[in-house]
C-alpha positions in Angstrom: 48.6 -19.0 -41.0 46.6 -17.3 -38.4 43.4 -18.8 -39.9 44.9 -22.3 -39.8 46.0 -21.7 -36.2 42.4 -20.7 -35.3 41.1 -23.7 -36.8 43.6 -25.8 -35.0 42.5 -24.4 -31.6 38.9 -24.9 -32.4 39.6 -28.5 -33.3 41.3 -29.0 -30.0 38.2 -27.8 -28.1 36.1 -30.1 -30.3 38.2 -33.1 -29.3 37.8 -32.3 -25.7 34.1 -32.1 -26.0 33.8 -35.4 -28.0 36.3 -37.4 -25.8 33.6 -38.9 -23.7 31.8 -40.2 -26.8 34.8 -42.5 -27.6 33.6 -45.5 -25.7 36.4 -48.2 -25.5 39.4 -46.0 -26.6 42.0 -46.5 -29.4 43.3 -49.7 -28.0 40.0 -51.6 -27.7 38.5 -50.0 -30.8 35.2 -48.5 -31.6 32.3 -50.9 -32.5 30.0 -49.1 -34.5 29.3 -46.7 -37.3 28.1 -43.1 -36.7 30.4 -40.7 -38.6 32.0 -38.0 -36.6 34.6 -36.8 -39.2 34.3 -34.7 -42.4 33.5 -36.6 -45.6 36.6 -37.6 -47.3 36.7 -37.3 -51.1 38.2 -40.0 -53.3 41.7 -39.6 -54.5 42.0 -37.4 -57.5 38.8 -35.5 -56.7 39.1 -31.6 -57.1 37.3 -31.2 -53.7 39.7 -33.5 -51.7 41.3 -31.7 -48.9 45.1 -31.9 -48.7 48.0 -30.5 -46.6 48.1 -29.6 -42.8 44.4 -28.6 -42.7 43.3 -32.0 -43.8 45.4 -33.8 -41.2 44.1 -31.6 -38.5 40.5 -32.4 -39.6 41.1 -36.1 -39.6 42.9 -36.1 -36.3 40.3 -34.2 -34.3 36.7 -35.5 -35.0 33.8 -33.0 -35.5 30.1 -33.4 -35.1 28.2 -34.5 -38.1 25.6 -32.3 -39.6 22.0 -33.4 -40.2 21.3 -35.5 -43.1 19.9 -33.8 -46.0 16.5 -35.1 -47.3 16.7 -37.2 -50.3 20.1 -38.8 -49.5 18.7 -42.3 -48.7 18.4 -45.0 -51.3 19.7 -44.8 -54.9 21.4 -47.4 -57.3 24.9 -47.4 -56.1 27.5 -50.0 -56.4 28.1 -50.6 -52.7 31.0 -52.9 -53.2 33.0 -50.4 -55.2 36.0 -48.6 -53.5 34.8 -45.1 -54.6 32.8 -43.0 -52.1 29.6 -41.2 -52.8 29.8 -37.5 -53.1 28.7 -35.4 -50.0 25.6 -33.3 -50.0 25.8 -29.5 -49.3 24.8 -28.4 -45.8 23.6 -25.0 -44.8 25.0 -22.0 -46.5 26.7 -24.3 -49.1 28.9 -26.0 -46.7 29.8 -29.6 -47.1 28.3 -31.9 -44.7 30.1 -34.8 -42.9 29.4 -38.3 -44.2 26.5 -40.3 -42.7 26.2 -44.0 -42.3 23.2 -43.9 -44.8 25.7 -42.8 -47.5 27.1 -46.4 -47.2 24.4 -48.6 -45.9 22.0 -48.2 -48.9 18.8 -50.3 -49.8 18.1 -51.5 -53.2 14.6 -50.6 -54.8 11.9 -52.6 -53.0 10.0 -54.3 -55.6 7.5 -57.0 -54.6 4.2 -58.3 -56.1 1.1 -56.6 -55.1 -1.1 -58.8 -52.7 -3.9 -59.2 -55.2 -1.5 -60.6 -57.9 0.6 -62.8 -55.7 0.9 -66.7 -56.3 3.6 -67.2 -53.8 4.0 -65.5 -50.3 6.3 -62.7 -49.7 8.8 -63.1 -46.8 11.0 -60.6 -45.2 14.2 -62.2 -44.0 16.2 -60.7 -41.2 19.8 -60.9 -42.4 22.9 -60.1 -40.5 25.5 -61.1 -42.9 26.1 -64.6 -41.1 25.7 -68.0 -42.6 22.4 -68.7 -40.7 20.5 -65.9 -42.1 22.1 -66.2 -45.5 21.0 -70.0 -45.6 17.5 -69.0 -44.4 17.1 -66.6 -47.4 18.5 -69.3 -49.8 16.3 -72.0 -48.4 13.1 -70.0 -48.8 14.2 -68.8 -52.3 14.8 -72.4 -53.4 11.2 -73.4 -52.1 9.6 -70.6 -54.3 9.0 -67.8 -51.8 9.4 -64.1 -52.8 12.2 -63.1 -50.5 13.4 -59.7 -49.5 16.5 -59.4 -47.2 16.6 -56.7 -44.6 19.7 -55.7 -42.5 19.1 -53.8 -39.2 21.7 -51.2 -38.4 20.7 -50.3 -34.8 23.9 -49.0 -33.1 26.2 -46.1 -33.6 29.3 -44.7 -32.0 32.1 -42.3 -33.3 34.5 -43.6 -35.9 37.0 -42.0 -38.2 36.6 -44.0 -41.4 33.7 -46.2 -42.5 36.1 -49.0 -43.2 36.7 -49.1 -39.3 33.1 -50.1 -38.8 32.5 -53.9 -38.3 28.9 -53.5 -38.9 29.7 -52.1 -42.5 31.4 -55.4 -43.3 28.3 -57.3 -42.0 26.3 -55.2 -44.3 28.4 -55.8 -47.4 28.3 -59.6 -46.8 24.5 -59.2 -46.6 24.5 -57.4 -50.1 26.8 -60.1 -51.5 24.3 -62.8 -50.5 21.4 -60.9 -51.8 23.1 -60.2 -55.1 24.0 -63.9 -55.4 20.4 -64.9 -54.7 19.1 -62.1 -57.0 16.8 -60.8 -54.2 16.1 -57.2 -53.2 17.6 -55.9 -49.8 16.6 -53.2 -47.5 18.5 -51.4 -44.5 16.3 -50.5 -41.6 17.3 -48.6 -38.4 15.5 -48.9 -35.0 18.3 -47.3 -33.2 16.3 -44.8 -31.3 14.0 -47.6 -30.0 16.9 -49.9 -29.5 18.5 -47.5 -27.2 15.3 -46.8 -25.3 13.9 -50.3 -25.0 17.1 -52.4 -24.8 20.2 -50.4 -23.9 18.8 -48.0 -21.4 17.0 -50.9 -19.3 20.4 -52.8 -19.7 22.2 -50.0 -17.8 19.3 -49.5 -15.4 19.2 -53.3 -14.6 23.0 -53.3 -13.8 22.8 -50.1 -11.7 20.0 -51.9 -9.6 22.3 -54.8 -9.1 20.8 -57.2 -11.7 22.3 -58.9 -14.6 19.8 -58.3 -17.4 20.1 -60.3 -20.8 20.0 -57.7 -23.7 19.5 -60.5 -26.3 16.2 -61.5 -24.7 15.1 -57.8 -24.7 16.5 -57.3 -28.3 14.4 -60.2 -29.6 11.2 -59.2 -27.8 11.3 -55.4 -28.3 13.1 -55.0 -31.7 13.2 -58.2 -33.9 9.7 -59.5 -33.2 8.0 -56.1 -32.5 9.5 -53.2 -34.4 10.8 -55.3 -37.4 7.7 -57.5 -37.4 5.3 -54.7 -37.5 7.2 -52.8 -40.3 7.5 -55.8 -42.4 3.8 -56.5 -42.2 3.1 -52.7 -42.9 5.3 -52.9 -46.1 3.3 -55.9 -47.4 5.0 -59.2 -46.1 2.9 -62.3 -45.5 5.6 -63.7 -43.3 8.9 -62.9 -41.7 11.8 -65.3 -41.3 14.9 -65.4 -39.2 18.1 -67.5 -38.8 17.3 -68.6 -35.2 17.8 -72.2 -34.5 14.3 -72.7 -33.3 11.2 -74.4 -34.6 7.4 -74.0 -34.4 4.5 -76.1 -35.1 0.7 -76.2 -34.6 -0.2 -77.4 -31.2 -2.9 -79.8 -32.6 -0.8 -83.0 -33.3 -3.0 -83.7 -36.4 -1.6 -80.6 -38.1 2.0 -80.6 -36.7 4.4 -78.7 -39.0 7.4 -80.7 -37.9 6.3 -84.1 -36.8 7.9 -86.3 -39.3 7.9 -83.7 -42.0 11.2 -82.4 -43.6 11.7 -78.7 -44.1 11.2 -79.1 -47.8 8.0 -80.8 -47.1 6.7 -78.0 -45.0 7.7 -75.3 -47.3 6.2 -77.0 -50.3 2.9 -77.3 -48.5 3.0 -73.4 -48.0 3.6 -72.8 -51.7 1.1 -75.4 -52.7 -1.6 -73.8 -50.6 -0.9 -70.5 -52.2 -1.1 -71.7 -55.9 -4.1 -74.0 -55.3 -7.6 -72.7 -56.4 -10.2 -74.4 -54.1 -13.8 -74.0 -54.8 -14.2 -73.6 -51.1 -11.7 -70.8 -51.0 -13.4 -69.1 -53.8 -16.9 -69.4 -52.1 -15.5 -68.1 -48.8 -15.9 -64.5 -49.4 -15.9 -63.7 -45.7 -12.1 -64.0 -45.5 -9.4 -61.4 -46.6 -7.0 -62.0 -49.3 -4.4 -62.8 -46.9 -6.5 -65.4 -45.0 -7.4 -67.1 -48.3 -3.8 -67.8 -49.0 -2.9 -68.6 -45.3 -3.3 -72.5 -45.7 -0.1 -73.9 -44.7 -0.6 -77.4 -43.6 -2.5 -80.4 -45.0 -3.5 -83.8 -43.9 -4.9 -87.0 -45.5 -8.4 -88.1 -45.0 -9.9 -91.0 -46.9 -7.6 -90.5 -49.8 -8.5 -86.7 -50.1 -6.3 -83.8 -49.3 -7.9 -81.3 -47.0 -6.6 -77.8 -46.2 -5.7 -76.8 -42.6 -5.0 -73.2 -41.7 -2.4 -72.4 -39.0 -3.7 -69.0 -38.4 -6.8 -70.2 -36.6 -9.4 -69.4 -39.4 -12.1 -72.0 -39.5 -11.1 -73.2 -36.0 -8.6 -75.7 -37.4 -5.4 -74.6 -35.7 -5.5 -71.8 -33.0 -2.4 -72.4 -31.1 1.2 -72.8 -31.9 4.2 -74.3 -30.1 7.8 -73.2 -30.0 10.2 -76.0 -30.2 13.9 -76.3 -29.6 16.1 -76.3 -32.7 17.4 -79.5 -34.1 21.0 -78.7 -33.1 21.0 -78.8 -29.2 24.2 -76.8 -28.9 22.8 -74.0 -31.1 19.2 -74.0 -29.8 18.1 -70.4 -29.3 14.6 -70.9 -27.7 16.2 -69.2 -24.5 16.3 -65.9 -26.3 12.9 -65.9 -28.0 10.6 -67.4 -25.1 8.5 -64.3 -25.1 7.0 -64.9 -28.6 3.2 -64.6 -29.0 0.7 -66.6 -30.9 0.1 -63.6 -33.3 3.9 -63.6 -34.0 4.5 -67.3 -34.4 1.8 -67.8 -37.0 3.6 -65.3 -39.1 7.2 -66.5 -38.7 9.1 -69.2 -40.5 12.3 -70.5 -39.0 14.0 -72.7 -41.7 17.5 -73.5 -40.1 15.9 -74.9 -37.0 15.6 -78.2 -38.8 19.4 -78.4 -39.4 22.4 -79.2 -37.4 24.9 -76.3 -37.8 27.5 -78.5 -39.5 25.2 -79.6 -42.1 23.9 -76.2 -42.6 27.3 -74.9 -43.2 28.1 -77.7 -45.5 25.0 -76.9 -47.5 26.1 -73.3 -47.8 29.5 -74.5 -49.2 27.9 -76.7 -51.8 25.7 -73.8 -53.1 28.6 -71.4 -52.8 26.9 -68.8 -50.5 29.3 -66.0 -50.0 29.2 -66.3 -46.2 29.6 -70.1 -46.0 33.0 -69.8 -44.2 32.1 -66.8 -42.1 32.5 -67.2 -38.2 29.5 -67.3 -36.0 28.7 -64.0 -34.5 29.0 -63.3 -30.8 28.4 -60.6 -28.2 25.6 -58.2 -27.6 22.7 -58.0 -30.0 23.4 -55.5 -32.9 26.6 -54.3 -31.2 28.9 -57.4 -31.2 31.7 -58.8 -29.1 32.7 -56.1 -26.6 34.2 -55.9 -23.1 31.0 -55.5 -21.0 32.6 -53.9 -18.0 34.2 -51.3 -20.2 30.8 -50.7 -21.9 29.2 -50.3 -18.5 31.7 -47.8 -17.5 30.5 -45.4 -20.1 27.5 -44.7 -18.0 28.0 -46.2 -14.6 30.7 -44.5 -12.6 33.2 -46.4 -10.4 32.2 -46.5 -6.7 34.6 -48.1 -4.3 33.2 -50.6 -1.8 34.0 -53.6 0.4 34.5 -57.2 -0.7 33.2 -59.3 2.2 32.6 -63.0 3.1 29.3 -64.5 3.9 30.2 -63.9 7.7 30.8 -60.3 7.0 34.6 -60.2 7.1 36.2 -57.6 4.8 38.7 -59.1 2.4 39.2 -56.5 -0.3 38.0 -53.5 -2.2 36.0 -53.4 -5.5 35.3 -50.5 -7.9 31.6 -50.8 -8.1 29.2 -53.6 -7.1 27.2 -53.3 -10.4 30.3 -54.5 -12.3 29.9 -58.0 -10.6 27.5 -60.8 -11.3 26.5 -63.9 -9.4 28.9 -66.9 -9.9 31.8 -64.7 -11.1 35.3 -66.0 -10.3 37.7 -63.5 -11.4 37.3 -60.8 -8.7 39.5 -57.7 -9.0 40.6 -56.4 -5.7 40.5 -59.6 -3.8 43.7 -60.6 -2.2 44.9 -63.0 0.6 42.8 -66.1 -0.4 44.2 -69.4 -1.1 41.3 -71.2 -2.6 39.2 -69.9 -5.5 36.4 -67.7 -4.3 33.2 -66.6 -6.1 30.6 -63.9 -6.1 27.6 -65.4 -4.2 25.6 -62.1 -3.6 25.6 -58.3 -3.6 24.3 -55.8 -1.1 23.6 -52.7 -3.3 22.5 -50.5 -0.4 25.9 -51.1 1.4 27.8 -51.4 -1.9 29.3 -54.7 -1.0 30.2 -57.8 -3.0 29.8 -61.0 -1.1 32.0 -63.9 -1.9 32.1 -67.6 -1.0 33.2 -71.1 -2.0 31.8 -72.6 -5.3 29.2 -74.6 -3.3 27.7 -71.4 -2.0 26.6 -70.5 -5.6 24.2 -73.4 -5.7 20.5 -72.9 -4.8 17.3 -74.8 -5.5 14.7 -72.0 -5.7 14.5 -69.2 -8.3 11.8 -66.7 -7.9 10.6 -64.8 -10.9 8.2 -62.2 -12.2 6.3 -61.3 -15.5 5.8 -65.0 -16.3 4.8 -65.4 -19.9 3.3 -68.5 -21.5 3.4 -69.0 -25.3 0.3 -71.2 -25.4 -2.5 -69.2 -23.6 -4.7 -72.2 -23.4 -2.3 -73.8 -20.8 -2.8 -72.3 -17.3 0.1 -72.0 -14.8 -1.8 -74.3 -12.3 -1.8 -77.1 -14.8 1.9 -76.8 -15.2 2.3 -76.9 -11.5 1.1 -80.5 -11.5 3.8 -81.9 -13.7 7.7 -82.1 -13.7 9.2 -79.6 -16.1 12.7 -78.7 -17.2 14.2 -75.1 -17.1 17.2 -73.2 -18.1 18.4 -70.3 -15.8 20.9 -69.1 -18.4 21.8 -69.7 -22.1 23.0 -73.2 -22.2 22.2 -76.4 -24.0 21.6 -78.1 -20.5 18.3 -78.2 -18.8 17.5 -79.0 -15.2 14.3 -80.8 -13.8 12.0 -79.2 -11.4 8.6 -77.8 -10.6 6.8 -74.6 -10.9 5.1 -73.2 -7.8 3.3 -70.2 -6.5 3.0 -68.5 -3.2 2.1 -65.0 -1.9 5.3 -63.6 -3.3 4.5 -64.8 -6.8 5.8 -67.6 -9.0 9.0 -69.6 -8.4 10.7 -72.7 -9.8 12.2 -75.3 -7.4 15.0 -77.3 -9.0 15.2 -81.0 -8.0 18.9 -80.7 -7.7 20.8 -77.4 -6.7 21.4 -75.0 -9.6 24.6 -73.1 -9.9 24.6 -69.2 -10.1 20.9 -68.4 -10.4 21.2 -64.6 -11.3 18.7 -61.9 -10.8 17.9 -60.2 -14.0 18.4 -63.2 -16.2 15.6 -65.2 -17.6 14.2 -68.5 -16.4 12.9 -70.5 -19.4 10.4 -73.5 -19.0 10.2 -76.6 -21.2 8.2 -79.8 -21.5 10.5 -82.0 -23.6 11.4 -80.0 -26.8 8.4 -77.7 -26.4 9.4 -74.2 -24.9 6.5 -73.2 -22.7 7.6 -69.6 -21.8 9.3 -68.2 -18.8 10.0 -65.1 -16.6 12.7 -62.9 -15.3 14.6 -64.0 -12.1 14.1 -61.8 -9.2 16.0 -63.4 -6.3 17.5 -66.7 -5.1 16.5 -66.6 -1.5 18.0 -70.1 -0.4 21.5 -68.5 -0.3 20.4 -66.7 2.9 22.0 -63.5 1.8 20.9 -59.9 1.4 20.9 -60.1 -2.3 19.3 -58.0 -4.9 15.6 -57.9 -4.4 14.7 -55.2 -6.8 11.4 -55.6 -8.6 11.7 -56.4 -12.3 9.0 -55.4 -14.7 10.5 -56.2 -18.0 12.9 -53.2 -17.2 10.2 -50.8 -18.5 
């Protein structure tokens, strides 16, 4: 009894130490999957704990022990209800379960490069219908496909079944087994925290409203994932983004009048063909010899055109909006580079979402009826304010009008964003009021009418153009369109530059141009690039003017 009492007191202390780790509390629920409780043996196991001691251990989470080497991988039936056996920790103690006990990869078996007749494509798979359809379309066209699930976030949970990411993973496994393709689980959690989440909090602390999905695509999906896939032998990577790409030279356009099937058949055909010219060209690598993606007709003879710039046929690529204007995701990937575009395939960009889902139903994809995912990249749909409070403390300040009149109190200026209507702490107003600015030095939130949220000029920094052959001065001579937030709508205007840097002047006033968000430029369906909004000076307010350098 004394021993059990001692264990109970120790557990209470552990609970107090780990209380801060629980992010949104029991009511909101935890939203990721790092085990903090002892491993639970299956029912009937001789090692299963029972009685009061087991109840205490389940009630009061403990910190997990280091993962023993050799626990990754293995041929395990991941959909079975039984749990894997725990490894022994130090001095024979049983370690707590770890996410790698459940998020398991299948053996990676791909054809060696020298023996390949078709290209190998690593597909980012989230368990949703878009990425599932991507894998299916590529498999049907003859690609050698490998599905990859990325598990990049962790928070304390009690049971693996409470983890929403685990359900995503199981859906991914179902699709891969249905398509008979290998699957992998990669984790870039350390980089994700350092390069996405930490800058996200720093941005809010500075009074900005950064977009984590833009940073996530730039820093993780098309950097960490891209590099690892190429290192493991991939010829291309593919994603379920609703975007398209093509060669900038109209003679070799990937999508001008060509269906998805036509494009992918050209890729496969180029790999399987054995041209005498390709054989004689010993100066190119194996990968370059098989990189002929496009073809054109000339005097009745088919000629090869490479979209990797070899032979000076196609040097530059364009990023295009997806066919579905509602689902277009070019806003999130405007920082793609030429080196990345030439190695990426975006099959679902040629589909409207309703048609894509109908196709998934016809071929009986396991995720055909799954709802679209929402929320922060790799984390999911969460309460952003509650998430911010895990690092940013409450700091009471004044809510003032643009004339300086105090009308209420707020709990922290960094919890508010430009254009926001629901303002906690505001009282005594008859008509709707909106956040039109923030003074971070005075910790003030400035409010006004809806018309006060409109402005015509958006200053930006870190301008990135996808096609490096196009100079900013050339774009300043023509009318462009732009998005200051993720929306299907675009607004017309002109790019300009002065001593302070680049800015975009809208023809008509734009609502809620928010520092920290991205401003993405377009010419028709072509996404040219963009930058990060720094300020909206025409509001005439002391708004945030903190320099933004990609939040590095």
